[in-house]
C-alpha positions in Angstrom: -91.3 7.4 93.7 -93.6 8.3 90.9 -94.8 11.9 91.0 -97.2 13.9 88.8 -96.9 17.7 88.5 -100.0 19.5 87.2 -98.8 22.7 85.6 -95.6 23.5 83.8 -95.3 27.2 84.8 -92.5 28.6 86.9 -93.2 26.6 90.0 -94.3 23.4 88.4 -91.5 23.1 85.9 -88.7 24.0 88.3 -90.1 21.7 91.0 -90.7 18.8 88.6 -87.2 19.1 87.2 -85.6 19.2 90.6 -87.6 16.3 92.0 -86.6 14.2 89.0 -83.0 15.2 89.6 -83.4 13.7 93.1 -84.1 10.3 91.4 -87.9 10.4 91.4 -89.9 9.6 88.3 -91.8 12.8 87.4 -94.4 13.5 84.8 -95.3 17.1 84.2 -98.8 17.8 82.8 -100.2 20.8 81.1 -103.2 21.6 78.9 -101.2 23.8 76.7 -100.2 21.4 73.9 -97.8 24.0 72.4 -95.9 24.3 75.7 -95.7 20.5 76.1 -94.5 20.1 72.5 -91.8 22.7 73.1 -90.7 21.1 76.3 -90.3 17.7 74.6 -88.0 19.5 72.1 -86.0 21.1 75.0 -87.5 24.6 74.6 -88.2 26.2 78.0 -91.3 28.4 78.4 -89.5 30.6 80.9 -85.9 31.9 81.4 -84.3 30.5 84.5 -80.5 30.0 84.9 -79.7 26.3 84.7 -83.2 25.0 84.0 -82.7 24.0 80.4 -79.7 21.8 81.2 -81.5 20.3 84.2 -84.6 19.4 82.2 -82.5 18.0 79.4 -80.4 15.8 81.6 -83.3 14.2 83.4 -85.3 13.7 80.2 -82.3 11.8 78.8 -82.1 9.7 81.9 -85.8 8.8 81.6 -86.8 10.4 84.9 -88.7 13.4 83.5 -91.5 13.4 80.9 -94.2 15.7 79.6 -97.8 15.1 78.6 -101.2 16.8 78.0 -103.1 13.6 79.1 -104.0 14.0 82.8 -105.1 10.4 83.2 -101.9 9.1 81.7 -99.8 11.5 83.7 -101.2 10.7 87.2 -101.5 6.9 86.7 -99.5 5.2 89.3 -98.4 8.4 91.0 -98.1 8.3 94.8 -98.1 12.1 95.0 -99.8 14.5 92.6 -98.7 18.2 92.9 -100.9 21.0 91.8 -98.8 23.9 90.5 -101.1 26.0 88.4 -101.4 29.8 88.5 -103.3 31.7 91.2 -103.2 35.3 89.9 -104.8 38.2 91.8 -108.4 38.5 90.7 -109.2 41.7 88.9 -111.0 44.3 91.0 -110.7 42.9 94.5 -107.3 41.4 95.0 -108.5 37.9 95.9 -106.4 35.0 94.7 -108.1 33.5 91.6 -108.4 29.8 92.4 -110.3 28.9 89.1 -107.3 26.9 87.7 -106.7 25.1 91.0 -110.3 23.9 91.4 -110.7 23.0 87.7 -107.6 20.9 88.0 -108.9 19.2 91.2 -112.3 18.4 89.5 -110.6 16.9 86.5 -108.1 15.0 88.6 -110.8 13.4 90.7 -112.5 12.0 87.6 -109.3 10.3 86.3 -107.7 9.0 89.5 -107.8 5.2 89.7 -106.0 4.7 93.0 -105.6 6.9 96.2 -102.7 9.3 96.3 -101.6 12.4 98.1 -102.7 15.5 96.4 -100.3 18.3 97.2 -101.0 22.0 96.6 -97.7 23.6 95.5 -99.5 26.7 94.2 -99.8 29.7 96.6 -103.4 29.5 97.9 -105.4 31.2 100.6 -106.1 29.7 104.0 -108.7 27.0 103.8 -108.1 26.0 100.2 -106.9 22.5 101.2 -110.3 22.0 103.0 -112.1 22.9 99.8 -109.9 20.7 97.7 -110.8 17.8 100.0 -114.5 18.5 99.6 -114.2 18.6 95.8 -112.2 15.4 95.6 -114.9 13.6 97.6 -117.7 15.2 95.5 -116.2 14.2 92.2 -115.6 10.6 93.3 -111.8 10.5 94.0 -110.7 7.1 95.3 -111.2 6.5 99.1 -108.0 7.1 101.0 -106.9 10.1 99.0 -105.1 12.7 101.2 -104.6 16.4 100.7 -101.5 18.3 101.8 -100.0 21.8 101.4 -96.4 22.2 100.4 -95.8 25.9 99.6 -92.8 26.9 97.4 -90.2 29.5 98.4 -88.4 29.8 95.1 -86.8 33.1 94.1 -86.9 33.7 90.4 -83.3 33.7 89.1 -82.2 31.3 91.9 -85.0 28.8 91.9 -83.0 25.6 91.3 -80.6 26.4 94.2 -83.5 27.4 96.4 -85.2 24.0 95.7 -82.1 21.9 96.3 -80.6 23.9 99.2 -83.8 25.3 100.9 -83.9 27.3 104.1 -86.8 25.1 105.1 -89.5 22.7 103.7 -93.0 23.4 105.0 -95.5 20.6 104.8 -99.1 21.0 106.0 -100.9 17.7 106.4 -103.8 16.3 108.4 -102.8 12.6 108.3 -99.8 10.3 108.7 -100.0 9.0 105.1 -99.5 12.5 103.7 -96.7 13.3 106.1 -94.8 10.1 105.3 -95.2 10.5 101.5 -93.9 14.1 101.6 -91.1 13.0 104.0 -90.0 10.3 101.5 -90.1 12.8 98.6 -87.8 15.2 100.3 -85.6 12.5 101.9 -82.7 13.4 99.5 -82.5 16.8 101.1 -81.9 15.4 104.5 -78.3 15.0 103.5 -78.1 18.8 103.4 -79.8 18.9 106.8 -82.6 21.0 105.3 -85.2 21.5 108.1 -88.6 20.1 107.4 -91.5 21.7 109.3 -94.7 19.7 109.6 -97.8 21.7 110.4 -101.5 21.6 109.8 -102.7 22.5 106.3 -104.1 25.9 107.2 -100.8 26.9 108.9 -98.8 25.9 105.9 -101.0 27.9 103.6 -100.7 31.0 105.8 -96.9 30.6 106.2 -96.3 31.3 102.5 -98.3 34.5 102.6 -96.8 35.7 105.9 -93.2 35.1 104.6 -93.8 37.1 101.4 -95.6 39.9 103.2 -92.8 40.3 105.7 -90.2 40.5 103.0 -92.4 43.1 101.2 -92.3 45.0 104.5 -88.5 45.1 104.5 -88.4 46.3 100.9 -90.9 49.1 101.5 -89.2 50.0 104.8 -85.7 50.5 103.3 -87.3 52.5 100.4 -88.8 54.9 102.8 -85.5 55.1 104.7 -83.9 55.9 101.4 -86.2 58.9 101.0 -85.2 60.1 104.4 -81.5 59.6 103.6 -81.9 61.9 100.6 -83.5 64.6 102.7 -80.9 64.5 105.5 -77.8 63.9 103.3 -77.2 60.3 104.6 -76.2 57.2 102.6 -78.8 54.5 102.5 -76.2 51.9 101.5 -74.4 52.4 104.7 -77.6 52.5 106.7 -78.7 49.2 105.2 -75.4 47.6 106.1 -75.5 49.1 109.6 -78.9 47.6 110.4 -78.3 44.4 108.3 -75.3 43.5 110.4 -77.8 43.0 113.3 -78.5 39.3 113.1 -82.0 39.9 114.3 -82.6 41.8 111.1 -80.2 40.5 108.5 -79.1 42.1 105.2 -81.5 40.4 102.8 -84.2 42.6 101.1 -82.7 45.8 102.5 -81.8 47.1 99.0 -83.5 50.3 98.0 -85.0 50.6 94.6 -88.1 51.4 92.5 -90.4 49.1 94.5 -91.2 45.3 94.5 -92.9 43.5 91.6 -92.9 40.0 90.2 -95.2 37.0 90.5 -95.4 36.7 94.3 -95.2 39.9 96.5 -97.9 42.0 94.8 -100.5 39.3 94.6 -99.6 37.6 97.9 -99.8 40.8 100.0 -103.2 41.5 98.4 -104.4 38.0 99.1 -103.3 38.1 102.7 -105.3 41.4 103.1 -108.3 39.7 101.6 -108.0 36.8 104.0 -107.7 39.2 106.9 -110.7 41.2 105.8 -112.8 38.0 105.5 -111.7 37.1 109.0 -112.5 40.5 110.4 -108.9 41.2 111.4 -107.0 44.3 110.5 -103.5 44.1 108.9 -102.5 47.7 109.0 -98.8 47.1 108.4 -99.2 45.1 105.2 -102.0 47.4 104.0 -99.7 50.3 104.3 -96.8 48.4 102.6 -99.0 47.8 99.6 -99.9 51.5 99.4 -96.3 52.6 99.9 -95.1 50.2 97.1 -97.8 51.4 94.7 -96.9 55.0 95.4 -93.2 54.3 95.0 -93.5 52.6 91.6 -95.8 55.4 90.4 -93.3 58.1 91.5 -90.3 56.9 89.5 -91.1 58.9 86.4 -91.3 62.1 88.4 -87.9 61.2 89.9 -86.4 61.0 86.4 -88.1 64.3 85.5 -86.7 66.0 88.6 -83.2 64.8 87.6 -83.7 66.5 84.3 -84.8 69.9 85.8 -88.4 69.1 86.3 -89.6 67.9 82.9 -89.1 65.0 80.4 -91.2 66.5 77.7 -89.4 66.0 74.4 -86.6 64.1 76.1 -85.2 60.8 75.1 -84.9 58.4 78.0 -82.8 55.2 77.9 -83.7 52.4 80.3 -81.4 49.6 81.3 -83.4 46.6 82.5 -87.1 45.8 82.3 -87.7 42.6 84.2 -88.8 43.0 87.8 -85.4 41.8 89.0 -82.2 40.3 87.5 -81.9 36.7 86.2 -85.5 36.4 85.0 -87.6 37.4 82.0 -90.7 37.9 84.3 -92.5 41.2 83.7 -95.3 40.7 86.1 -95.9 43.9 88.1 -92.4 45.1 87.1 -91.5 48.6 88.3 -90.5 49.4 84.7 -94.2 49.2 83.6 -95.5 52.3 85.5 -92.1 54.0 84.8 -92.4 53.7 81.1 -96.1 54.6 81.2 -95.3 57.7 83.3 -92.5 58.9 81.0 -94.5 58.5 77.9 -97.5 60.3 79.4 -95.2 63.2 80.3 -94.0 63.5 76.7 -90.8 61.5 76.7 -89.7 58.9 74.2 -88.3 55.7 75.7 -85.7 53.2 74.4 -85.0 50.2 76.6 -82.6 47.2 76.8 -82.9 44.0 78.9 -80.8 40.9 78.5 -83.7 38.5 78.4 -87.1 40.2 79.0 -87.5 42.3 75.8 -89.9 39.9 74.1 -92.2 39.8 77.1 -91.9 43.6 77.5 -92.9 44.2 73.9 -96.4 42.9 74.6 -96.8 45.3 77.6 -95.0 48.4 76.2 -96.0 48.8 72.6 -95.1 52.5 72.5 -91.5 52.0 73.7 -88.5 51.3 71.5 -86.1 48.4 72.2 -82.4 48.3 71.6 -80.0 45.4 71.1 -77.4 46.4 73.7 -77.0 49.1 76.4 -75.0 51.5 74.3 -77.5 51.4 71.5 -80.2 52.2 74.0 -78.2 55.2 75.3 -77.5 56.7 71.9 -78.6 60.4 71.9 -80.4 59.9 75.2 -80.9 62.8 77.6 -80.9 60.5 80.6 -80.0 56.9 81.3 -82.1 55.1 83.9 -80.9 51.8 85.6 -84.1 49.9 86.4 -83.0 46.3 86.9 -79.8 45.3 88.7 -78.4 42.9 86.1 -74.8 41.9 87.1 -73.7 42.6 83.5 -74.6 46.3 83.9 -72.0 46.7 86.7 -69.1 46.4 84.3 -70.4 48.7 81.5 -68.2 51.5 80.3 -69.5 54.7 81.8 -67.2 56.8 79.7 -68.7 55.3 76.5 -72.2 56.2 77.8 -71.0 59.8 78.2 -69.8 59.9 74.6 -73.0 58.5 73.0 -75.5 60.3 75.1 -76.9 63.7 74.3 -77.4 64.5 78.0 -75.2 63.4 80.9 -77.7 62.3 83.6 -77.7 58.8 85.0 -80.6 58.0 87.3 -79.6 54.8 89.1 -82.7 53.2 90.7 -80.7 50.2 91.9 -77.5 51.9 93.1 -75.4 49.8 90.8 -72.8 52.6 90.3 -71.3 55.2 92.7 -71.2 58.9 92.2 -67.4 59.1 92.0 -67.1 56.7 89.1 -69.9 58.3 87.2 -68.6 61.8 87.6 -65.1 60.7 86.6 -66.6 59.5 83.4 -68.3 62.8 82.8 -71.8 61.9 83.9 -74.2 63.5 86.4 -75.2 60.8 88.9 -78.5 60.5 90.8 -78.9 57.4 93.0 -81.5 56.2 95.5 -81.1 57.4 99.1 -77.5 58.5 98.5 -77.8 62.1 99.6 -76.0 65.0 97.9 -72.6 63.6 98.7 -72.2 59.9 97.7 -69.4 58.7 100.0 -69.6 55.3 98.5 -70.6 52.1 100.4 -67.3 50.5 99.5 -65.7 52.9 102.0 -67.5 51.4 104.9 -65.1 49.6 107.2 -65.8 47.3 110.1 -63.6 47.7 113.1 -63.8 44.8 115.6 -62.4 45.0 119.1 -59.4 42.8 119.8 
């Protein structure tokens, strides 16, 4: 099947590359000539494990191509995906649909035959209805359908999530759209991936509801971590204890400095705006947003507390800047308010991240950046683990103790345990670990029989 993908950002590029790997002929379209030229040369605009190789392989096989020409890109396409950005609008939290509607207007003017127009972007409830109206107003060919196919890709694991999905959600109002989407995803039927057909509005809301619920789990375990510290319990064991309940599950029960990234912050705000417009309270999600904002804003004070109450004149080393591991995405990363708070309180900051430094430089002009973790820790009064990169788990804690001026490690991701840190000569402060870190590795399961 011939497919057009409008937008070569995170969702568009990953989705287009994966669909071409299924055997479809995919054309990715973007207005940014520099980005398209780079993609034609094999240079990725984002860092995602496995993406460069996937794109290269399908370009070589002739199944994946890139263009800035919208008319050329959509010609002959049976399905046209819209995967442009929908950032939170400044001031009110609404999803900014400017890019979506601009793409729809331009698309309608160049379409020569009916097709299924599919929103892959995360959009508020009712956006598909508005897209249908715009296509008609701008003269799109009769018989053009509009569907919603929200993405559920985790940055750092996006290719696997696309190819081995928990579910595929398709919101459509007619048989043509349903059959086209069913054919597009037919290769996944071999993996028995469930495909859920709903109405468009239901599909649009499903994406927001899923992200909001995961944000609830993150904020819940972060507040439980605070309670663990107060009562001398270990949040790692608590998380395992409740995560073994299959009604709850272990995912997203990892305490830390708060959620960030491209989805949870803007999607929770957009869901609240949808609820406000509908006159329906969403007190749980509203509280989650406030809890998360407060948590990210409190991390600098947590570091100061570990240093006796002040970071003024102190040198602080940060390990990790991206909002999570396996990505260079800095959008709403917890490191941003942390660095800002430390600098405002008089500290100097040196940071290291395996892939996000270039993006971080644009956001943190007053921070210094190091080429490796040990350079970052040189003469530091405290070392702060901000992002849970796997490569940080095998670092030499004894070497840190030798190069640092102070000995404090503030582990905002619970990458290490107290016993190992203290054995290396460091003073360890974790998240929700209480005064005595018994070590989650000591948790044993005893089954009857």
